[in-house]
Structure formats: structure tokens, C-alpha cells
VEXMIMI-151614 format. One record per atom (N, C-alpha, C, CB): x, y, z; residue number from 1; atom name. Coordinates in Angstrom, 3 decimals, padded with zeros to 6 digits, always signed. Glycine has a CB too. Layout:
N
c1,c2,c3,nr,atom
X,Y,Z,NUM,CA
...
REM end
This chain:
122
c1,c2,c3,nr,atom
+000.847,-001.057,+000.027,1,N
+000.166,+000.094,-000.073,1,CA
+000.855,+001.062,-000.020,1,C
-000.685,+000.244,+000.688,1,CB
+000.577,+002.025,-000.868,2,N
+001.320,+003.282,-000.745,2,CA
+001.089,+004.251,+000.413,2,C
+001.087,+003.990,-001.890,2,CB
+001.636,+005.394,+000.538,3,N
+001.980,+006.189,+002.028,3,CA
+000.428,+006.762,+001.783,3,C
+003.626,+007.631,+002.171,3,CB
-000.116,+007.316,+000.695,4,N
-001.270,+008.031,+000.764,4,CA
-002.579,+007.115,+001.319,4,C
-001.485,+008.612,-000.659,4,CB
-002.590,+005.920,+000.677,5,N
-003.578,+004.822,+000.740,5,CA
-003.345,+004.546,+002.494,5,C
-003.152,+003.328,-000.480,5,CB
-002.025,+004.302,+003.023,6,N
-002.255,+003.878,+004.477,6,CA
-002.699,+005.164,+005.424,6,C
-000.822,+003.192,+005.071,6,CB
-002.326,+006.285,+004.806,7,N
-002.954,+007.411,+005.722,7,CA
-004.556,+007.660,+005.638,7,C
-002.257,+008.801,+005.329,7,CB
-004.978,+007.516,+004.616,8,N
-006.569,+007.534,+004.463,8,CA
-006.901,+006.406,+005.247,8,C
-007.201,+007.398,+002.902,8,CB
-006.514,+005.114,+005.095,9,N
-007.056,+004.039,+005.944,9,CA
-007.197,+004.511,+007.466,9,C
-006.102,+002.762,+005.840,9,CB
-005.802,+004.597,+007.835,10,N
-005.790,+005.140,+009.291,10,CA
-006.697,+006.084,+009.650,10,C
-004.606,+005.710,+009.630,10,CB
-006.798,+007.422,+008.658,11,N
-007.739,+008.402,+009.021,11,CA
-009.191,+007.772,+009.173,11,C
-007.708,+009.522,+007.970,11,CB
-009.667,+006.969,+008.249,12,N
-010.883,+006.357,+008.238,12,CA
-011.093,+005.455,+009.518,12,C
-010.997,+005.587,+006.975,12,CB
-010.299,+004.606,+009.944,13,N
-010.349,+004.045,+011.241,13,CA
-010.306,+004.797,+012.484,13,C
-009.427,+003.252,+011.313,13,CB
-009.845,+005.817,+012.419,14,N
-009.822,+006.654,+013.365,14,CA
-011.028,+007.443,+013.590,14,C
-008.831,+007.371,+013.181,14,CB
-011.664,+007.937,+012.514,15,N
-013.025,+008.296,+012.482,15,CA
-014.041,+007.683,+012.952,15,C
-013.336,+008.439,+011.512,15,CB
-014.017,+006.252,+012.465,16,N
-015.124,+005.305,+013.172,16,CA
-014.894,+005.147,+014.504,16,C
-015.207,+003.897,+012.624,16,CB
-013.561,+005.124,+015.064,17,N
-013.429,+004.780,+016.569,17,CA
-013.983,+006.013,+017.178,17,C
-011.852,+004.449,+017.111,17,CB
-013.883,+007.265,+016.627,18,N
-014.243,+008.400,+017.302,18,CA
-015.698,+008.443,+017.420,18,C
-013.723,+009.570,+016.668,18,CB
-016.439,+008.099,+016.275,19,N
-017.677,+008.146,+016.190,19,CA
-018.391,+007.098,+017.381,19,C
-017.975,+007.845,+014.724,19,CB
-017.808,+005.832,+017.374,20,N
-018.197,+004.719,+018.310,20,CA
-018.018,+005.101,+019.756,20,C
-017.371,+003.455,+018.031,20,CB
-016.918,+005.795,+020.109,21,N
-016.708,+006.213,+021.506,21,CA
-017.283,+007.367,+021.749,21,C
-015.396,+006.324,+021.887,21,CB
-017.974,+008.078,+020.856,22,N
-018.570,+009.397,+021.326,22,CA
-020.345,+009.218,+021.168,22,C
-017.876,+010.785,+020.251,22,CB
-020.692,+007.848,+020.782,23,N
-022.009,+007.493,+020.596,23,CA
-022.596,+007.480,+022.105,23,C
-022.125,+006.078,+019.785,23,CB
-021.891,+007.296,+023.179,24,N
-022.740,+007.047,+024.611,24,CA
-022.960,+005.626,+024.533,24,C
-024.302,+007.898,+024.795,24,CB
-024.311,+005.513,+025.583,25,N
-024.689,+004.266,+025.931,25,CA
-025.306,+003.625,+024.683,25,C
-025.608,+004.304,+027.109,25,CB
-025.611,+002.478,+024.868,26,N
-026.062,+001.652,+023.926,26,CA
-027.661,+001.776,+023.580,26,C
-025.688,+000.327,+024.380,26,CB
-028.203,+002.344,+024.861,27,N
-029.572,+002.464,+024.790,27,CA
-029.977,+004.066,+024.556,27,C
-030.179,+001.835,+026.127,27,CB
-031.030,+004.345,+023.916,28,N
-031.749,+005.592,+023.857,28,CA
-032.051,+006.219,+025.265,28,C
-033.038,+005.360,+023.105,28,CB
-031.634,+007.572,+025.364,29,N
-032.157,+008.216,+026.654,29,CA
-033.690,+008.366,+026.783,29,C
-031.560,+009.614,+026.786,29,CB
-034.451,+007.979,+027.656,30,N
-035.926,+008.015,+027.998,30,CA
-036.586,+009.499,+027.852,30,C
-036.108,+007.491,+029.531,30,CB
-037.584,+009.483,+027.207,31,N
-038.288,+010.874,+026.877,31,CA
-038.735,+011.177,+028.232,31,C
-039.602,+010.859,+025.718,31,CB
-038.424,+012.315,+028.746,32,N
-038.846,+012.822,+029.979,32,CA
-040.343,+013.187,+029.867,32,C
-037.980,+014.017,+030.387,32,CB
-041.037,+013.165,+028.905,33,N
-042.660,+013.427,+028.882,33,CA
-043.143,+011.723,+029.306,33,C
-043.363,+014.089,+026.956,33,CB
-042.363,+010.944,+028.660,34,N
-042.999,+009.609,+028.867,34,CA
-042.723,+009.252,+030.391,34,C
-042.367,+008.445,+027.812,34,CB
-041.649,+009.553,+030.993,35,N
-041.345,+009.585,+032.487,35,CA
-042.167,+009.920,+033.445,35,C
-040.455,+010.308,+032.743,35,CB
-042.633,+011.345,+032.968,36,N
-043.879,+011.993,+033.674,36,CA
-045.271,+011.468,+033.641,36,C
-044.037,+013.242,+033.185,36,CB
-045.360,+010.916,+032.360,37,N
-046.532,+009.927,+032.218,37,CA
-046.583,+008.879,+033.207,37,C
-046.513,+009.252,+030.914,37,CB
-045.682,+008.269,+033.180,38,N
-045.408,+006.968,+033.833,38,CA
-045.583,+007.487,+035.396,38,C
-043.777,+006.266,+033.408,38,CB
-045.099,+008.398,+035.885,39,N
-045.156,+008.804,+037.354,39,CA
-046.657,+009.217,+037.574,39,C
-044.075,+010.089,+037.727,39,CB
-047.286,+009.897,+036.651,40,N
-048.771,+010.329,+036.694,40,CA
-049.754,+009.316,+036.813,40,C
-049.139,+011.045,+035.530,40,CB
-049.564,+008.275,+035.820,41,N
-050.488,+007.365,+035.466,41,CA
-050.268,+005.745,+035.993,41,C
-050.518,+007.486,+033.991,41,CB
-048.801,+005.590,+036.123,42,N
-048.682,+004.182,+036.491,42,CA
-048.098,+004.013,+037.727,42,C
-047.953,+003.435,+035.564,42,CB
-047.200,+004.982,+038.104,43,N
-046.275,+004.507,+039.409,43,CA
-047.151,+004.227,+040.715,43,C
-045.126,+005.760,+039.838,43,CB
-048.345,+004.705,+040.722,44,N
-049.139,+004.469,+042.216,44,CA
-049.331,+002.941,+042.468,44,C
-050.781,+005.211,+042.248,44,CB
-049.424,+002.282,+041.290,45,N
-049.450,+000.847,+041.384,45,CA
-048.216,-000.050,+041.023,45,C
-050.482,+000.456,+040.587,45,CB
-047.634,+000.653,+039.897,46,N
-046.404,-000.341,+039.689,46,CA
-045.178,+000.328,+040.205,46,C
-046.151,-000.750,+038.102,46,CB
-045.161,+001.340,+041.016,47,N
-043.966,+001.907,+041.492,47,CA
-043.139,+002.478,+040.267,47,C
-043.170,+000.838,+042.300,47,CB
-042.385,+003.643,+040.969,48,N
-041.449,+004.308,+039.943,48,CA
-040.477,+003.387,+039.401,48,C
-040.681,+005.469,+040.533,48,CB
-040.153,+002.361,+040.189,49,N
-039.104,+001.575,+039.620,49,CA
-039.749,+000.143,+038.800,49,C
-038.060,+001.186,+040.911,49,CB
-040.956,+000.114,+038.871,50,N
-041.889,-000.965,+038.173,50,CA
-041.680,-002.209,+038.951,50,C
-041.537,-001.244,+036.548,50,CB
-041.361,-002.320,+040.348,51,N
-041.359,-003.325,+041.133,51,CA
-042.679,-003.789,+041.870,51,C
-040.425,-003.040,+041.953,51,CB
-043.585,-002.886,+041.678,52,N
-045.084,-003.184,+042.057,52,CA
-045.061,-003.013,+043.768,52,C
-045.613,-004.945,+041.493,52,CB
-044.099,-002.639,+044.397,53,N
-043.933,-002.527,+045.812,53,CA
-044.640,-001.577,+046.444,53,C
-042.713,-002.332,+046.136,53,CB
-045.770,-000.751,+045.827,54,N
-046.465,+000.192,+046.303,54,CA
-047.584,-000.410,+047.079,54,C
-046.848,+001.049,+045.294,54,CB
-048.388,+000.104,+047.999,55,N
-049.249,-000.197,+048.866,55,CA
-050.522,-000.560,+047.929,55,C
-049.397,+000.942,+049.907,55,CB
-050.871,+000.081,+046.734,56,N
-051.844,-000.301,+045.884,56,CA
-051.390,-001.630,+045.015,56,C
-052.178,+000.917,+045.017,56,CB
-050.076,-001.424,+044.748,57,N
-049.652,-002.626,+043.773,57,CA
-049.711,-004.147,+044.750,57,C
-047.831,-002.278,+043.108,57,CB
-049.084,-003.812,+045.954,58,N
-049.248,-004.990,+046.722,58,CA
-050.637,-005.570,+047.044,58,C
-048.627,-004.755,+047.883,58,CB
-051.640,-004.592,+047.159,59,N
-053.111,-004.990,+047.353,59,CA
-053.720,-005.934,+046.166,59,C
-054.000,-003.619,+047.436,59,CB
-052.962,-005.298,+045.055,60,N
-053.478,-006.107,+043.893,60,CA
-052.678,-007.201,+043.394,60,C
-053.699,-005.283,+042.795,60,CB
-051.578,-007.435,+043.783,61,N
-050.675,-008.352,+043.511,61,CA
-049.797,-008.197,+041.995,61,C
-051.472,-009.617,+043.626,61,CB
-049.629,-006.820,+042.069,62,N
-049.050,-006.322,+040.787,62,CA
-047.711,-007.161,+040.694,62,C
-048.792,-004.617,+040.780,62,CB
-047.361,-007.526,+039.612,63,N
-046.027,-008.127,+039.293,63,CA
-044.769,-007.328,+039.167,63,C
-046.142,-008.765,+038.117,63,CB
-043.699,-007.864,+039.565,64,N
-042.286,-006.873,+039.527,64,CA
-041.927,-006.886,+038.034,64,C
-040.816,-007.523,+040.530,64,CB
-041.918,-005.664,+037.323,65,N
-041.766,-005.573,+036.077,65,CA
-040.084,-005.654,+035.869,65,C
-042.520,-004.274,+035.578,65,CB
-039.424,-005.790,+036.940,66,N
-037.773,-005.932,+036.722,66,CA
-037.567,-007.481,+036.806,66,C
-036.744,-005.068,+038.027,66,CB
-038.438,-008.550,+037.369,67,N
-037.815,-009.633,+037.246,67,CA
-038.090,-010.223,+036.072,67,C
-038.013,-010.375,+038.199,67,CB
-037.259,-011.350,+035.794,68,N
-037.086,-012.119,+034.575,68,CA
-038.224,-012.879,+034.043,68,C
-036.070,-013.006,+034.757,68,CB
-038.937,-013.416,+035.004,69,N
-040.106,-014.295,+034.708,69,CA
-041.487,-013.201,+034.458,69,C
-040.340,-015.454,+036.129,69,CB
-041.329,-011.995,+034.806,70,N
-042.344,-011.182,+034.035,70,CA
-042.445,-011.058,+032.674,70,C
-042.277,-010.028,+034.358,70,CB
-041.347,-011.155,+032.203,71,N
-041.208,-010.928,+030.526,71,CA
-041.379,-012.001,+029.863,71,C
-039.900,-010.440,+029.995,71,CB
-041.622,-013.355,+030.530,72,N
-041.897,-014.635,+029.762,72,CA
-043.334,-014.494,+028.985,72,C
-041.919,-015.956,+030.839,72,CB
-043.066,-014.741,+027.516,73,N
-044.243,-014.439,+026.887,73,CA
-044.977,-013.381,+026.714,73,C
-044.871,-014.990,+027.220,73,CB
-044.302,-012.220,+027.301,74,N
-044.802,-010.910,+027.124,74,CA
-044.407,-010.242,+025.899,74,C
-044.433,-010.129,+028.183,74,CB
-045.192,-009.794,+025.123,75,N
-044.954,-008.977,+023.935,75,CA
-045.251,-007.620,+023.982,75,C
-045.619,-009.445,+022.906,75,CB
-044.706,-006.672,+023.044,76,N
-045.156,-005.348,+022.985,76,CA
-046.695,-005.292,+022.772,76,C
-044.417,-004.622,+021.893,76,CB
-047.245,-006.274,+021.908,77,N
-048.880,-006.086,+021.621,77,CA
-049.556,-006.349,+022.741,77,C
-049.521,-007.017,+020.527,77,CB
-049.151,-007.321,+023.482,78,N
-049.607,-007.527,+024.938,78,CA
-049.717,-006.291,+025.994,78,C
-048.630,-008.500,+025.537,78,CB
-048.457,-005.614,+025.909,79,N
-048.251,-004.690,+026.908,79,CA
-049.349,-003.375,+026.249,79,C
-046.420,-004.316,+027.083,79,CB
-049.146,-003.171,+024.919,80,N
-050.030,-001.917,+024.461,80,CA
-051.446,-002.155,+024.638,80,C
-049.832,-001.545,+022.949,80,CB
-051.962,-003.733,+024.610,81,N
-053.409,-003.899,+024.631,81,CA
-053.820,-003.639,+026.106,81,C
-053.864,-005.373,+024.104,81,CB
-052.894,-004.076,+027.242,82,N
-053.074,-003.793,+028.562,82,CA
-053.356,-002.240,+028.849,82,C
-051.876,-004.285,+029.273,82,CB
-052.353,-001.499,+028.314,83,N
-052.489,+000.086,+028.568,83,CA
-053.695,+000.693,+027.818,83,C
-051.131,+000.896,+028.051,83,CB
-053.903,+000.143,+026.644,84,N
-054.948,+000.860,+025.656,84,CA
-056.373,+000.531,+026.231,84,C
-054.822,+000.275,+023.989,84,CB
-056.512,-000.922,+026.650,85,N
-057.778,-001.401,+026.963,85,CA
-058.048,-001.656,+028.590,85,C
-057.943,-002.688,+026.148,85,CB
-056.979,-001.590,+029.088,86,N
-056.980,-001.827,+030.824,86,CA
-056.977,-003.297,+030.895,86,C
-058.460,-001.170,+031.771,86,CB
-057.027,-003.577,+032.304,87,N
-057.156,-005.022,+032.716,87,CA
-058.174,-005.045,+033.796,87,C
-055.775,-005.667,+033.223,87,CB
-058.812,-006.219,+033.622,88,N
-060.030,-006.599,+034.959,88,CA
-059.859,-007.938,+035.096,88,C
-061.826,-006.321,+034.656,88,CB
-059.366,-008.557,+036.022,89,N
-059.157,-009.805,+036.297,89,CA
-058.942,-010.161,+037.740,89,C
-058.163,-010.179,+035.561,89,CB
-058.976,-011.338,+038.245,90,N
-058.606,-011.673,+039.698,90,CA
-057.610,-012.841,+039.579,90,C
-059.947,-012.101,+040.646,90,CB
-056.850,-012.582,+040.224,91,N
-055.518,-013.630,+039.962,91,CA
-054.992,-013.801,+041.327,91,C
-054.186,-012.993,+038.886,91,CB
-054.798,-015.012,+041.567,92,N
-054.143,-015.541,+043.020,92,CA
-055.358,-014.785,+043.889,92,C
-052.207,-014.892,+043.462,92,CB
-056.595,-014.668,+043.992,93,N
-057.580,-014.399,+044.798,93,CA
-057.190,-012.609,+044.889,93,C
-057.524,-015.449,+046.295,93,CB
-056.731,-012.154,+044.227,94,N
-056.581,-010.743,+044.275,94,CA
-057.234,-010.015,+042.919,94,C
-055.007,-010.435,+044.435,94,CB
-058.094,-008.835,+043.199,95,N
-058.814,-008.206,+042.019,95,CA
-057.653,-007.208,+041.549,95,C
-060.365,-007.393,+042.448,95,CB
-057.424,-007.277,+040.134,96,N
-056.556,-006.785,+039.395,96,CA
-057.183,-005.983,+038.368,96,C
-055.774,-007.728,+038.945,96,CB
-057.027,-004.313,+038.592,97,N
-057.693,-003.471,+037.471,97,CA
-057.007,-002.619,+037.252,97,C
-058.890,-002.921,+037.620,97,CB
-056.736,-002.288,+035.973,98,N
-056.057,-001.097,+035.436,98,CA
-056.951,-000.343,+034.523,98,C
-054.791,-001.468,+034.705,98,CB
-057.399,+000.860,+034.631,99,N
-057.955,+001.664,+033.891,99,CA
-057.576,+001.648,+032.244,99,C
-057.698,+002.826,+034.534,99,CB
-058.426,+001.785,+031.472,100,N
-057.938,+002.004,+029.912,100,CA
-057.540,+003.323,+029.443,100,C
-059.016,+001.643,+028.955,100,CB
-056.334,+003.378,+028.748,101,N
-055.932,+004.786,+028.483,101,CA
-056.335,+005.246,+027.088,101,C
-054.412,+004.948,+028.649,101,CB
-057.126,+004.251,+026.446,102,N
-057.324,+004.546,+024.806,102,CA
-057.814,+006.051,+024.649,102,C
-058.583,+003.451,+024.048,102,CB
-058.637,+006.456,+025.668,103,N
-059.164,+007.699,+025.420,103,CA
-058.592,+008.899,+026.154,103,C
-060.477,+007.613,+025.665,103,CB
-057.424,+008.363,+026.717,104,N
-056.712,+009.552,+027.768,104,CA
-055.310,+009.728,+027.205,104,C
-056.568,+009.039,+029.569,104,CB
-054.626,+008.890,+026.596,105,N
-053.494,+008.854,+025.876,105,CA
-053.304,+008.599,+024.387,105,C
-052.877,+008.069,+026.437,105,CB
-052.689,+009.458,+023.808,106,N
-052.282,+009.208,+022.108,106,CA
-051.719,+008.027,+022.048,106,C
-051.195,+010.248,+021.372,106,CB
-051.844,+007.460,+020.657,107,N
-051.176,+006.095,+020.337,107,CA
-049.681,+006.134,+020.623,107,C
-051.385,+005.688,+018.796,107,CB
-049.079,+007.342,+020.241,108,N
-047.626,+007.138,+020.566,108,CA
-047.211,+007.552,+021.736,108,C
-046.807,+007.711,+019.718,108,CB
-047.891,+007.946,+022.560,109,N
-047.776,+008.117,+023.965,109,CA
-047.707,+006.413,+024.668,109,C
-049.215,+009.126,+024.505,109,CB
-048.726,+005.726,+024.204,110,N
-048.995,+004.329,+024.694,110,CA
-047.557,+003.653,+024.120,110,C
-050.585,+003.581,+024.006,110,CB
-047.241,+003.821,+022.882,111,N
-046.140,+003.031,+022.328,111,CA
-044.895,+003.474,+023.228,111,C
-045.916,+003.321,+020.670,111,CB
-044.799,+004.854,+023.668,112,N
-043.622,+005.077,+024.506,112,CA
-043.699,+004.783,+025.861,112,C
-043.231,+006.329,+024.441,112,CB
-044.873,+004.274,+026.252,113,N
-044.996,+003.700,+027.618,113,CA
-044.348,+002.258,+027.523,113,C
-046.596,+003.645,+028.126,113,CB
-044.730,+001.518,+026.378,114,N
-044.458,+000.162,+026.134,114,CA
-042.804,+000.110,+026.002,114,C
-045.295,-000.366,+024.767,114,CB
-042.238,+001.177,+025.477,115,N
-040.621,+001.220,+025.381,115,CA
-040.232,+001.450,+026.663,115,C
-039.958,+002.352,+024.426,115,CB
-040.806,+002.308,+027.431,116,N
-040.226,+002.756,+028.676,116,CA
-040.318,+001.327,+029.865,116,C
-041.195,+004.250,+029.198,116,CB
-041.409,+000.740,+029.724,117,N
-041.474,-000.367,+030.703,117,CA
-040.407,-001.475,+030.385,117,C
-042.926,-000.994,+030.700,117,CB
-039.973,-001.633,+029.102,118,N
-038.847,-002.388,+028.574,118,CA
-037.633,-002.168,+029.131,118,C
-038.686,-002.197,+027.296,118,CB
-037.300,-000.706,+029.478,119,N
-036.139,-000.300,+030.262,119,CA
-036.035,-000.522,+031.654,119,C
-035.968,+000.945,+030.130,119,CB
-037.160,-001.127,+032.288,120,N
-037.090,-001.624,+033.726,120,CA
-036.633,-002.922,+033.861,120,C
-038.345,-001.583,+034.390,120,CB
-036.726,-003.882,+032.551,121,N
-036.146,-005.071,+032.669,121,CA
-034.922,-005.194,+033.163,121,C
-036.143,-005.598,+031.662,121,CB
-034.419,-005.796,+034.225,122,N
-033.176,-006.126,+034.686,122,CA
-032.443,-007.363,+033.970,122,C
-033.335,-006.360,+036.090,122,CB
REM end
């Protein structure tokens, strides 16, 4: 390789390295509006951390969203349906009710909440 080609190759590799190192964390930053929505609409039962360790969460037997078994079989579509249409069921002797948000949140806000919930997974 001639000298110019070596310099171009070295410069290209250096540029790629700078881009990779300056990209920051591998995950996107959570939108502040979505965090506010979570705190206003979800955290009273699910907790700010998603563990469900609130008074209301314990009363209804809300599952810990940070636990691995919570995610078994859970899809984005199922989460979106739960947020959109709510939940009303009895599980392990506890009545679990979550109000529907289809008339209270825009579709993109519901999608953002689904993405946010996925950040709680450990």
C-alpha cells in the first residue's frame, strides 16, 4: 500500500473509532414526557421502579416488571393492549384492575410507555 492509501485507511479507522466512542450508551435516553406520564398514570400501582411494591400494587398483586419471569411470553402487543384497553381480572385471589388509557393517551404515548416499561427489565 502506498503512503497516501495508508494515511486514508488510518484516518478512516480513527474516524470510525471516534464515532463509536462518542455515541454514548447503547440504549436511547428515555423521553422525559414519558417518565412524567409513567409517574402520573402508572407508578401509584407499579412503582416508579416497576417493582409493584407500592401499597396499591401489593393490594392487587402487581407483578415486578424488573423480574425475569415477568417478561416470559410478554410481547409489545400484549403490553400495548393492557395499556390501551385496561385490565380487569382476579389472579391468586386478588382483584387486578387497570383503567384503559385509549381515550386518555395518544397512540404514540402508549407506544412510548411500552418502550419505557422495557427499560425496567433487569
